[in-house]
N, C-alpha and C positions, 0 to 999 in steps of 0.2 A: 222354262229355261232348260236346255238339255244339259248332260252332266259334264260335256266338254266345255261349254261356255261357262259353266259354274267354276270348273278348275282353272280357267283362264283369269277369271275375276279375283280368285284367291291368289293367284301367283303374282299378281301386279301390285300388291300393296303390303303395308305393315300389318301384322296381326297384333292383338293385344298382348300376346305372349312375348312377342319380338320387342314390343315397346316397353313392357315391364323389364326384360332383361337388360335393355339398353339404359333405362333409367337407373337400374341397380348398379350397372358398371359405372355410370356416371357419378352417381352418389357415393360409391366406394372410393373412386379416384378423387373426388373433391374432399372428402373427409380425410383421406391420407395426405392430400395437398396441405390442408388447413392444420392438421397436426405437425407437419413438417415445418410450416411457417412459424407456428407458435413455438416450437422447440428452438428454432433460429432466433427467434425474438428474445426468449428467455436466456440462450447462451450469450446474446449480445449484451443483455442487461448484467449479466455476471462479469463479463469482461470489462464493461465500463465501471463496475463497482470495484473491481480489482485493480483498474487503472487509476482510479481515484484515491484508493488506499496506498498505492505505490507512490503516486504524486505527493500525498500527504506525508508519507514516510520520508521521502526525500527532502521536502521542505523543513520537516522537524529535525532531520540529521544536519542540514545546513544551519539551522538556528542553533542547535547543540554545539556546534563547532565554536561558537563564541563564548560557551559557558566554561568556566573553570570549577570543576567539582570540588576542589580543595576550598575555595572561597564560598561557594554556593552549593552545599551538598544536596539541597532540594529547593524546588521553587517552580514558579509558573512565569511563562512569558506569552505574549500575544504578538502576531504579526498579522495585521489585516484580519482576516476571518479565522486564522488558524491560531489555535491555543494549544501551547505544550506544557506539560507538567512532567517533572523528573525528581527522582529521588536517587541519590548514589551512595554507594558504600566502598570503602577501600578494599582492593583485592591484595596490594603489596604495599608495604609500608614506604614512606616517603624516603628517598636516597638523594645523595648529592648527585648533581648532574655531571656529566663527563666533560671536561674542557675540550674545545676544539682546537686549541692552539697550545703550544709549550708555554708553560709558565702563567697560563691564564687562571685568573680566580674564578672558584665556583660560585656562579650567580644564582643558581636555582636548586630547590630541592623537588624532585619529580616523583610523582606516585600514581599508580594505575588504579582506576575506579571501574566499578561496574555500575552502569546507569540504567535504571529501569524509566522508560520514556513513554507517556501516553499522549497522543496527539488527537485533536479533533478539528473538523473544518465545520464552521457554522453554516456555510454556504450550501456545500454539498452534502453535508450529513455524515460525511467519511469519517472513520475513526480507525486509528492504528495504535497498537502497542508493541513494543519491541524493546530489546536489551542491547546495549553497546558497551564496549570498553572504551575508556577515555582516560587521557592524562591530566593529572591535577598538578599545578605548579605553585610552589611557595618561593617568593623572591627572597633571596639572602642579602640583597644590596643593602637594606634598611639596617640589617643586624651587623654587616661588616662594616658600614660607615661608624655606626655608634661604638663599635669596639675599636676602630682605628683611632677615633678621637680620644679614647681613653688612655692615660698614662700606663706604660707598662709595669 
């Protein structure tokens, strides 16, 4: 085989070095792509967990709206798979409520409470703890009725 024919054969194909370079580039690109996909999946899992905690916290706040910390300073309630525990302490002393109309009788004593809330969801496994301020009410209707019936 003459040297010119040999050069023509070499020029028409892939050499071993070119194949190794191409595979190295392909492997590096694939590794970067897999790392990117893995990071996106981890971010999606973190976002999903944060959404579950936020939904749990909103449900717990809704359940706490029905709680009067004056009459129930601590306790536990369940709603479906959600379990809420709370403990409250007074921040401001009880005060007579402000009448909304002239000559109206004061019906309530109102106090401000700091409530520590812990919530958990058995289905999703989400847990949330937070503090909130909530009013506590004491009805004065019973006390005023009994004093109204007493002779002066």
